[in-house]
N, C-alpha and C positions, 0 to 999 in steps of 0.2 A: 754693782748693787744688785741684790736679788729682786728688788721691786721694779728695776728698769726693764722694759721690754727689749728683747733682742732686735737688733736692726739688720737690714739686708746688706750693708756695706760699711766700709771704714776707710778713712783716708788720712794722709799725713802730708804736710807741706813744709818745705824749707825755703826760706827766702835769703839770698846772698846779695851782699852789697858790692856793686861793680862800679862804684862812682870813680874809682882810680883807673878803670879800663883795663883790669887784669884779663878779663875774658875778651878775646878777639873774635873776629869772624862776624857771623850773622847776628849774634847777640851782643856784640861789643858796644853798640850804641845805647844799650839799656843800662840805667843806673842800678837797677835791681833785677835779679834773675830769680823767678819763682819756679820751684820744682815741686810737683804734687804727684803722689801715687795713690790711686783708689783701688781697693780690693773688695770684691763682692763675695757673697756667701758661697757661690759656686766656684771659687778660686779663679775668677777672672780678674786680671790686673790691667789697669789703664794708667798711662803716664801723661802728664801735662807739663808743658814749658810755657810759662807766662800765660797760663790759662788755655793754651792751645794744645789739643791732643797730639801726642807724638809717640815715637818708638822709644824703647829703652836704649837702643843704640844711639839715638840722637842726644840723650842725656850723657851717656858715657863719652861720646865725642867731645862735648863741651868742656869736660874736665880733664881731657888728656893734656899732660904737660903743665897742670896747675898744681899738682901735689894733692888733688882731692879725688884722684881716680881709685881704681880698685886697690892699687898698692900705695895708699895715701901716706905722705910723710909730713903734711902740714899739721895733722893732729897726732901728737905723740901720746900713744897709750902706754899703760903700765907694762914694763918688760920689753918695750920696743927697742931701747937703746942696747940692751944686752943681746937682743935678737939680731940687731944690725952688726954688733961686734962679732957675734958667733956665726952669722950667716955664711953661707957658702959663696964663693966668688960669683957664681951665676946669679944668685939672689941679690948680692951686693951690687952687681952691675945693673940689675933691674931698678934698684932704688936710685942709683946714680943717674941712669937714663931718664927716670921720671923727674928727678930734680932739675936735670939739665934741659928738660923739655924734649929729649930725643924720642921718648916713647910715643909721642903723638905721631912723629914721622914714621917711626917703625910700624905703628899700627896702620898708618896710611899705606905704607909699602906692602904690609901683609894683606890689607884689603885689595890693593892693586894686583898683587900676585894672585890672590884668590879670583879676582875678576878676570885676569888673564887666563888663569887655569880654566875657569868656567867658559871663557870665550873660546879656548882651544877645544873644550869638550863640546860647545855648541857648534864650533866649525866642523868637528868630526861628525856630529849628528847631522849638520847641514850637508856634509859630503855624502853621508849615507842616504840622507833624504833626497839629495840630487840624483844619486845613482838609482834609488828606488823610483823617483820621478822619471828618470830616463827610461827605466824599464817600462813604467806605465805609459810613457809617451810612445815608446816603440810598440807596445801592445795596442795603444789607441790608434797609432798609425796603421797597424795591420787591420784593426777593426774598421778604420775609415776606408781602407782599400777594399775590405770586404763589403762595406756598405755601399761603396761606388759600384762594385761588381753586382751587388744586389739591385741597386737602381737600374743598371744596365739590363740585368735580366728581367726586372719588372717592366721596363720600357719594351723590350722584346716580347714579353708575355702579353703586354697590352696590344702591341701590334699584331701579333699572332691571333689573339682573341678577336681583334677588329676584323682581320682577314677571314677568320672562321665565321664570324657573325655575318660578314658580307656573303660568303659562300652559302651559308644556311639561308640567308634572306633570298638569295637568287634561287636556290632550290625550292624554297617555300613559294616564291613568286611563280615559278613554273608550275608547281602543284596547284596553286590557286588558279592559274589560267586553265589547267586541265580540269579542275574541278568545276570552274565556271562554264566550260564548254559542255561538260557532262550535265550540269544543272540546266543549261539552255535546252539541250536535247530532251531532258526529262520534263522541262516545262512545256515543250511542244507536245510531247506524248501525253502530258497531263491535260493539256487543252483539248487534245483529241478525245481523251477519255471523258472529259467533262461534256463535250458535245455528244458523245455516245450516251452518256448518262441522261442528257437532256432529252435525246430522242427516245430512250427507254422510258423516261418519266412520262413523255407525251403518250407513248404506247400504253403504258400502265394506266394513264388517266382515261384513254379511250376504252381500254378493256374494263376499267372501273365503271365508266358510263354504261357499257354494254351489260356488265354484270348487274347494274342497277335495274336496267330494263328487264333483263331476264328474271331478276329477283321478283319484280312486280308482277310479271306474267306468271311466274311460278306460284306466287301467293294467291293470284287470281284463280289459277287452275286448281290449286290445293283447296281453296275455298269452295269451289264448285264440287271438288271430289268429296269433301267433308259433307257437303249438302246432299249430294246423291247418296252417299253412304248412309245419311240419317234417314233418307227416304226409304232406301232399301231395307234398313233395320225395321222401320215401321211396318213396311209391307210384309217382311218375314214374320214379324210379330203378329200381324193380322192373319197370315196364313197359318201360323202355328195355332193361333186361337181358333181358327175355323176348323182345323183338323181335330182339335181337342173336342170342339163342339160336335163335329161329325161322329167321332167315336162315341161320345156320350149319347147321341141320338140312336146310333146303331145298337148300343147296349140296351137302351130303353126299349127299342123295337124288339129285340130278341127276348127281352124279359116279358114284354106284352104278348108275344107270340107263344111263349112257353106257358104263360098263364092261361091263355085261350085254349091250348090243347089239353091242358089238365082238367079244365071244366067240361 
């Protein structure tokens, strides 16, 4: 119908009556056998036996020897009789084997032969794998020996490093002893220098006290010097003034004498 919406899947189911026990094996106890096929839009097919998901192979195996297999003779289609009459001996034998139920056993034998062939192939692969594992084991054995040698060398290296560290420690200990002796001598020299410095500081302090006394005496003498200098300056100024006054009087006297002579 054009009005019906497309669906994402389709399924078909066939129900077979097995009340007479035609089917044997795992499903022989069921009175009905339900076979369903579901096809999705992405071409995925799923098969179900009595509602249980299964393989297509499982469905094919059920109908082997029942006449409902791929070469079914239970359902006679148009032209099938003439096809049987005109069929080749090989095709006719297939129909006879299907009717006699032999096809099921031949299929089982084919499957068994295929499994045996796959088993031989697996054994061959296992042989190759065993040889490869043998080579890997040999390589691992060599690596293990190399690792043991490496461990031995590492142990020797640690021992040599320990010995070297002990020798270095001994040498450093001797150097420390020598340095301590030098430091002791330098401490003695330092104490002597400190004593000399203290004596020098005492001498400097005495000289500083003497310098202070001399500075006071110098300041006193300098004060006297400046005082005497001031007195001398005042006397010199008085002398200079007296000399100027004397010259002025002498000039006045000469001027008076000249005036007297003129008169």
